[in-house]
N, C-alpha and C positions, 0 to 999 in steps of 0.2 A: 410407456410412462417414465420421464426424466425426473429429475428434484425438484422440478416445478409440480407437478404431479398433473401435467398436462401431457397429452402425446405429443413425440418430435415431428412431429409431422405438420402440427397446429405450426404456420408461418410466423403469428405474432409472439408466441413460447420463444421460437427458434430466431429469432430476431434480437429479444428482449438478453436471451443465453449469449448471443455474438456480443452484443454491448457491451453486458457484464464483462466477459473475458478479456475485451479490445480494453476497457478501463483497467480491467486488473494489469494486464501486459503495462499500458501508460505508466500507470501508479508505479510497478516496480524501475521501470526505466527512472522515472523521476527519483526514485529513492536510490538507485546507484550513482545518478548525475549529481546528488546532494550529496551522497558520501564521498565520491571522489572531490566535490568542489572542497567540503569541509575537514572531511577527514584526510584525504592525501597533501590536502597543501597545507595543513600543519603537522603532519608527521613527517613529513617527507620534503624536507628545503632542497635535498640534492640527489634526483635520483639517478641510481646506478643501475648495474647489473644485477645486482639482491639488495635485501632488504637487510639493515640491521638489527640487532636483537631489540634495542630500545626503539626504532624506528617500527617495528613488527608490532611491539607491544602496545605502543601508542596508538596504532592502526587499529587494532584488534578492540582495545577500550573505546576510542571513537567510535568505531561503527556499531559497536553493542551499545551504548550510551544512544548513540542518532538512531539506531533501529528501535530501542526502546520507547525511546520519546516519539517516534514517527506511529511504533503501534498503540502507544495509548491516545496520543491525537485522534487516528483512525477509530479505536474503540466507540471514544466520545462523540464522534461525529458519527457513526453509524446510530451509535445508540439515539442519538439527538434526534437525526433524520426518520429513525420508527418510532419514537415518540410521535413526532410528529405528522407522520405517516397515519398513524392511530387516530392521534387526534381529530386529524381529516376526516377520517374513516367515520368515528362518532359525530362529529358535529353536522356529518353531511346527510346519516341518517335521521336526524332529528326532527 
């Protein structure tokens, strides 16, 4: 049995798991792209062979703030989806 409570030989469960994994990879890529877009451009005006201490501090702080915001939005989004799914399940049975 897998984490979803179904056997791994169940094609529907396997497909759902694959879609979730691909979505997670896509989200990670988007996060990295946004970090580069916002933090790199903001903190490293003239890229060179190495980062200055100020650039490193700026990038680290920007990255931590951006990731914190990303995580907060993700938690709220997932919570909302779960509430909507629960409401749809309850109303569907009435």
